[in-house]
C-alpha positions in Angstrom: 220.9 72.9 -123.0 221.0 69.3 -122.1 222.8 67.2 -125.0 221.1 63.2 -125.6 223.1 60.5 -127.7 221.7 57.4 -128.7 224.5 54.8 -130.0 223.3 52.5 -132.2 220.2 54.2 -133.3 219.6 55.5 -136.6 215.7 56.9 -135.8 215.9 58.3 -132.5 212.0 59.9 -132.9 210.4 57.8 -130.0 212.8 58.9 -127.8 212.7 62.4 -128.5 208.6 62.2 -128.0 209.9 60.8 -124.3 211.8 63.8 -124.0 209.7 66.7 -125.1 207.6 65.0 -122.3 209.9 66.6 -119.8 211.8 69.6 -121.9 210.9 71.8 -124.0 212.9 71.9 -127.5 215.4 75.0 -126.3 216.2 73.0 -123.4 217.5 69.6 -125.1 219.5 68.5 -128.2 220.2 65.2 -129.9 223.7 64.9 -130.6 225.3 62.0 -133.2 229.0 62.3 -132.0 230.4 65.3 -129.9 229.8 64.8 -126.3 226.8 64.5 -124.2 224.9 64.8 -120.6 223.7 61.1 -121.5 224.9 58.2 -123.5 222.0 55.2 -124.3 223.6 51.9 -125.9 220.9 50.2 -127.7 221.3 46.4 -126.9 218.4 45.4 -128.4 215.6 46.7 -126.0 214.2 49.8 -127.1 212.0 50.1 -123.8 215.2 49.2 -121.5 216.6 52.3 -123.1 213.3 54.3 -122.6 213.2 53.4 -118.9 216.9 54.3 -118.6 215.8 57.6 -120.3 212.8 58.3 -118.3 214.7 57.6 -114.7 217.4 60.6 -115.9 215.0 62.9 -117.1 212.7 62.3 -113.7 216.2 63.1 -112.0 216.9 66.3 -113.8 213.4 68.1 -114.1 211.6 66.5 -110.9 208.5 65.4 -112.8 207.4 62.1 -113.4 204.6 61.8 -116.4 201.4 59.5 -115.4 202.1 57.0 -118.4 205.8 56.3 -117.9 207.6 55.8 -121.3 204.4 55.3 -123.0 204.8 57.5 -125.8 201.8 56.2 -128.3 198.3 57.1 -128.7 196.9 53.5 -128.1 197.1 52.2 -124.8 194.2 50.8 -124.7 195.3 47.9 -127.4 198.5 47.7 -126.3 196.4 46.4 -122.8 194.6 44.4 -125.5 197.8 42.4 -126.8 199.1 42.0 -123.3 195.7 40.6 -122.5 196.0 37.9 -124.8 199.1 36.7 -124.5 198.8 35.9 -120.7 199.7 38.8 -119.1 197.8 41.1 -116.4 197.5 44.4 -118.2 197.7 46.3 -115.3 200.5 45.2 -113.7 202.4 45.0 -116.8 202.3 48.4 -117.5 203.2 49.5 -114.1 206.2 47.3 -114.3 207.5 47.6 -117.9 206.2 50.9 -118.9 206.3 52.4 -115.7 202.7 53.7 -115.9 201.3 55.2 -113.0 199.1 52.8 -111.1 195.3 55.1 -111.6 196.5 55.2 -115.6 197.3 51.5 -115.3 194.2 50.8 -113.6 192.2 52.9 -115.4 193.2 51.1 -119.0 192.5 48.1 -117.7 189.2 48.9 -116.7 188.3 50.4 -120.2 189.9 47.3 -121.7 187.6 44.8 -119.9 184.3 47.1 -120.3 184.6 47.3 -124.4 185.3 43.2 -124.2 182.5 43.4 -121.8 179.9 45.9 -124.2 181.0 45.2 -127.5 183.3 42.4 -127.6 185.8 41.7 -130.5 184.7 43.1 -134.3 183.8 39.8 -136.9 185.9 39.0 -139.5 184.8 40.6 -142.2 183.0 43.4 -140.2 183.6 47.1 -141.8 183.3 50.8 -140.2 182.6 53.7 -142.9 183.5 57.0 -142.3 182.3 60.5 -144.2 184.5 63.1 -143.7 183.0 66.6 -144.5 185.7 69.3 -144.3 183.8 72.4 -143.4 183.4 74.7 -140.5 181.8 77.9 -139.7 185.2 79.5 -138.1 188.3 77.7 -137.5 189.0 77.5 -133.5 192.2 78.1 -132.5 193.6 74.8 -131.7 192.8 73.3 -134.6 194.6 71.5 -136.8 191.9 69.2 -138.6 190.9 69.6 -142.2 188.5 72.5 -141.8 187.5 75.2 -144.1 185.3 78.2 -144.7 183.7 78.3 -148.2 180.8 79.2 -149.9 177.8 77.1 -150.4 179.0 76.7 -154.0 182.3 75.2 -152.9 180.2 72.9 -151.0 178.0 71.6 -153.4 181.4 70.9 -155.7 182.5 69.4 -153.1 179.5 67.0 -152.4 179.1 66.0 -156.4 182.7 64.4 -155.3 182.1 62.7 -152.5 178.5 61.2 -154.1 180.8 60.0 -156.8 182.8 58.3 -154.4 180.1 57.0 -152.2 178.5 55.4 -155.8 182.0 53.5 -156.0 182.3 52.5 -152.6 178.9 50.9 -152.5 179.3 48.7 -155.6 182.5 47.7 -153.9 181.2 46.9 -151.0 178.3 45.2 -152.4 180.7 43.1 -154.4 182.6 41.9 -151.4 181.6 40.4 -148.2 182.0 43.3 -145.8 179.3 43.8 -143.4 178.7 47.6 -142.2 178.8 47.7 -138.4 178.8 51.2 -137.9 178.3 54.5 -140.3 180.4 58.1 -139.1 180.0 61.6 -140.7 183.0 63.8 -139.0 184.9 66.6 -140.6 184.8 69.6 -139.8 181.3 69.8 -138.7 179.4 67.9 -141.2 176.1 69.9 -140.2 177.6 72.9 -141.4 175.9 71.0 -144.5 172.0 72.4 -144.8 169.0 69.7 -144.6 168.7 69.2 -148.3 172.5 68.3 -148.4 171.8 65.8 -145.8 169.2 64.4 -147.2 170.9 63.8 -150.4 174.2 62.4 -148.6 172.0 60.3 -146.6 169.6 58.8 -149.0 172.6 58.1 -150.9 174.1 55.6 -148.3 170.8 53.7 -147.1 169.8 53.0 -150.8 173.8 51.9 -151.7 174.8 50.0 -148.8 173.2 46.8 -146.6 172.6 48.5 -143.7 170.8 45.5 -141.7 173.3 44.8 -139.7 174.6 48.3 -138.7 175.1 48.8 -134.7 175.5 52.4 -134.4 174.9 55.5 -137.5 176.8 58.9 -135.9 176.9 62.7 -137.2 179.0 65.1 -135.8 176.9 67.9 -135.0 179.7 69.3 -133.7 178.8 73.1 -133.8 175.5 74.1 -132.0 174.9 77.0 -133.9 174.7 74.7 -137.1 171.9 72.5 -135.7 168.1 73.2 -136.0 164.9 70.8 -135.8 164.9 70.2 -139.6 168.3 68.9 -139.9 168.0 66.2 -137.0 164.6 65.1 -138.3 166.2 64.3 -141.2 168.8 62.4 -139.5 166.8 60.7 -137.4 163.8 59.8 -140.5 167.3 58.0 -142.0 168.6 55.7 -138.7 171.0 58.3 -137.6 171.0 57.4 -133.3 174.2 59.0 -132.4 175.2 62.9 -132.4 177.9 65.3 -130.5 177.1 68.3 -129.8 180.8 69.6 -128.8 180.6 73.6 -127.2 184.1 72.5 -125.5 183.4 75.0 -122.9 180.5 76.3 -121.3 182.6 79.5 -120.6 181.6 82.8 -123.3 184.6 84.5 -122.8 186.4 81.0 -124.0 184.2 80.8 -126.8 185.3 83.9 -128.4 188.8 83.6 -127.3 189.3 80.2 -129.5 187.2 81.8 -132.6 183.5 80.0 -132.2 181.0 81.5 -132.8 178.3 79.8 -131.0 176.7 81.3 -127.3 176.3 79.2 -124.4 172.1 79.5 -125.3 173.0 77.6 -128.3 174.3 74.8 -126.4 171.2 74.7 -124.8 168.7 75.5 -127.8 170.7 72.4 -129.6 170.3 70.1 -126.9 166.4 70.7 -126.4 165.9 70.4 -130.1 167.9 67.1 -129.9 165.8 66.0 -127.2 162.3 67.1 -129.1 163.7 65.2 -132.2 163.9 61.7 -130.0 167.8 61.7 -129.8 168.8 59.2 -126.6 172.4 59.4 -127.7 174.0 63.0 -127.3 178.0 63.1 -126.8 179.8 66.4 -125.8 182.9 66.9 -125.8 184.7 69.2 -123.6 188.3 70.7 -123.4 190.3 70.8 -120.1 193.2 73.4 -120.5 191.9 75.9 -122.8 193.2 79.2 -122.7 192.5 81.4 -119.6 190.3 79.2 -118.1 190.3 78.2 -114.1 189.9 74.7 -112.5 186.4 76.4 -111.5 185.4 76.8 -115.4 186.0 73.5 -116.2 184.3 72.6 -113.3 181.2 74.4 -113.8 180.8 73.2 -117.7 181.0 69.6 -117.0 178.5 70.4 -114.7 176.5 72.4 -117.0 176.9 69.6 -119.6 176.1 66.7 -117.3 172.4 68.8 -116.5 171.5 69.2 -120.0 171.3 65.2 -120.3 174.3 64.2 -122.2 174.7 60.3 -122.2 178.3 60.3 -123.5 180.9 62.9 -122.7 184.5 62.7 -123.9 186.8 64.7 -122.0 189.9 65.7 -124.0 193.0 67.7 -122.8 194.0 70.4 -125.2 196.9 69.6 -127.9 198.9 72.0 -129.0 199.0 71.0 -132.9 201.9 72.6 -135.1 199.5 73.5 -137.3 197.3 75.5 -134.8 196.9 79.1 -134.8 197.6 78.5 -131.0 201.3 76.9 -131.7 201.7 79.9 -133.5 200.9 82.4 -131.0 202.3 80.2 -127.8 204.7 77.6 -129.1 205.6 76.4 -125.4 201.7 76.7 -124.4 201.4 72.9 -123.9 204.1 72.9 -121.1 202.0 75.5 -118.9 200.2 74.4 -116.2 200.4 70.8 -116.3 199.4 70.0 -112.9 196.2 72.1 -113.3 195.1 70.0 -116.2 195.8 66.5 -114.1 193.3 68.3 -111.1 191.0 69.3 -113.9 191.0 65.5 -115.4 191.1 63.7 -111.7 188.1 65.9 -110.5 185.8 65.3 -114.1 186.5 61.4 -113.7 185.1 61.5 -110.2 182.4 63.8 -111.0 181.2 61.9 -113.6 181.8 58.0 -112.1 179.4 60.0 -109.3 176.7 60.5 -112.3 176.7 56.8 -113.2 179.4 57.6 -116.2 181.6 54.7 -117.2 184.7 55.5 -118.8 184.9 53.3 -122.4 187.8 54.3 -124.6 191.0 56.2 -124.2 193.4 57.8 -126.6 196.4 59.9 -125.8 197.7 62.7 -128.7 201.2 63.8 -129.3 201.8 67.7 -127.7 198.9 67.5 -125.3 199.1 69.9 -122.1 200.4 68.1 -119.2 200.8 64.9 -121.8 197.8 63.5 -120.2 195.0 61.8 -122.6 191.6 61.6 -124.1 188.7 59.6 -122.2 185.3 59.0 -123.4 182.4 58.3 -121.0 179.3 56.8 -121.1 175.8 55.9 -119.3 173.3 52.5 -119.7 176.4 50.9 -122.0 175.7 53.2 -124.6 179.3 52.5 -125.8 180.4 54.3 -129.4 181.3 51.0 -131.4 183.0 53.2 -134.2 185.2 55.7 -131.3 186.7 51.7 -129.8 186.6 50.1 -133.4 189.1 53.3 -134.8 191.5 52.4 -131.7 191.4 49.2 -131.2 193.1 48.8 -134.7 191.4 45.4 -135.6 188.7 46.1 -138.3 189.0 47.7 -141.3 187.7 51.3 -142.0 186.7 52.3 -145.2 187.0 56.3 -145.2 185.9 58.8 -148.1 186.0 62.1 -148.4 188.9 64.5 -148.1 191.4 63.6 -145.7 189.8 60.0 -145.3 192.0 57.5 -144.0 190.9 54.1 -145.3 192.7 50.9 -143.2 192.8 47.3 -144.2 193.0 45.1 -141.5 194.3 41.3 -142.1 193.8 39.9 -139.0 196.1 36.6 -139.5 199.0 38.4 -139.5 197.4 41.5 -137.0 198.3 44.7 -139.6 197.0 47.8 -141.2 197.3 49.1 -143.9 196.8 52.4 -145.1 194.9 53.9 -148.2 194.9 57.9 -148.2 192.7 60.3 -150.0 194.5 64.1 -150.2 193.0 66.7 -147.5 192.8 69.5 -149.6 189.2 69.0 -150.7 190.0 71.0 -153.7 192.6 68.5 -154.8 190.5 65.6 -154.0 188.1 66.9 -156.3 190.8 67.5 -158.9 192.0 64.0 -158.5 188.7 61.8 -157.1 189.3 59.4 -160.2 193.3 58.9 -158.3 191.7 58.1 -155.2 188.8 55.8 -156.6 191.7 53.8 -158.7 193.6 53.8 -154.8 190.9 52.2 -152.9 189.9 49.5 -156.0 193.5 48.7 -155.8 194.6 49.2 -152.4 191.3 48.6 -149.9 189.2 46.2 -152.2 191.4 44.4 -154.7 193.9 43.8 -151.7 191.6 42.6 -149.1 190.0 40.1 -151.4 193.5 38.8 -152.5 194.4 38.2 -148.9 190.9 36.7 -148.3 192.0 34.0 -150.6 
């Protein structure tokens, strides 16, 4: 048991996040007054404390995490702020945050690519997110808002969501916001049937000015929820980007993690998407799934490339507190860390060889191997929404259960959040409260700041 003491520091959470990259919770303790193995005095520079802590932890464990002292989830946003201040992001990340060369170079490369392909958001541009909190089953690693309910409950939820859409459409029309992107997430939006999808999309197309829209995405995540009828509905309303997310192409792993679709379902979903005319298909794969080898992961990636995905997002398994996997194995994310890195290194090489480029990146807490999630695309087909949500330089209007709206104030370079409750039943019951929150906290606040 190692004991760490931080003098003149009340909130030690950011330092504890760094400790967790080296040590399991049972291996350390943060103390206030008693004797400690390592003591740090805060003299005004939290990064200096982190550098000392990193050095000590590397000495006692033999580990040297490739992201250095960075514990935040948005390295590319940090790189952009450094570039705007006149620094070289790559050099600064290496020298001041102890980031390994390859990760610093990757971060700088993605920043430059984002600014080349999509640039900065316009001052009053807006992204809109709709949350559909339903899935056929709950995955072993999932901590998102995901419910398995009868169709009658979905209908109750959609009635409330339609009301929130009506409210949002009227407020946006009265403002000078312009929609840059629309994103359906979840959950699994294609859990809805074709008629339900049609009603939602019809309301959006009639209620909002979509003339400046750059991107319309619907996560069709679970391959077993996709059919040609639903895809034709999406296409008819201008949806131009979908996700088909098998996570792995190994049948045994699919069963283990609680997904009820088959590998054949993935092939059928891709065939239907191509037949319907979707050119931009994103696919998520996860490195580090339980009982998967390097060969299993590599084979999954090769199959997805062959199916014609134009965007591929490489996730590293994150073991969240609310997931079943966390209950089963509290320290899963500390196991086989070198294997995760090997998987990701190979995947980066394989994707670049096939003409893909990394275009956005983010990190998560409790990630296996303390790595990152990276989105790749072909032919400059970046996702505006994915970039904006990580860049945090644009307002996001989020509707539905679990939606967190973010109001961006460019003159102060800061965000304020207005959250909906995550439980769909409480969302339905307290919808008027959610609308009032948005009215006062999003629309009135942004109008006052604009004036």
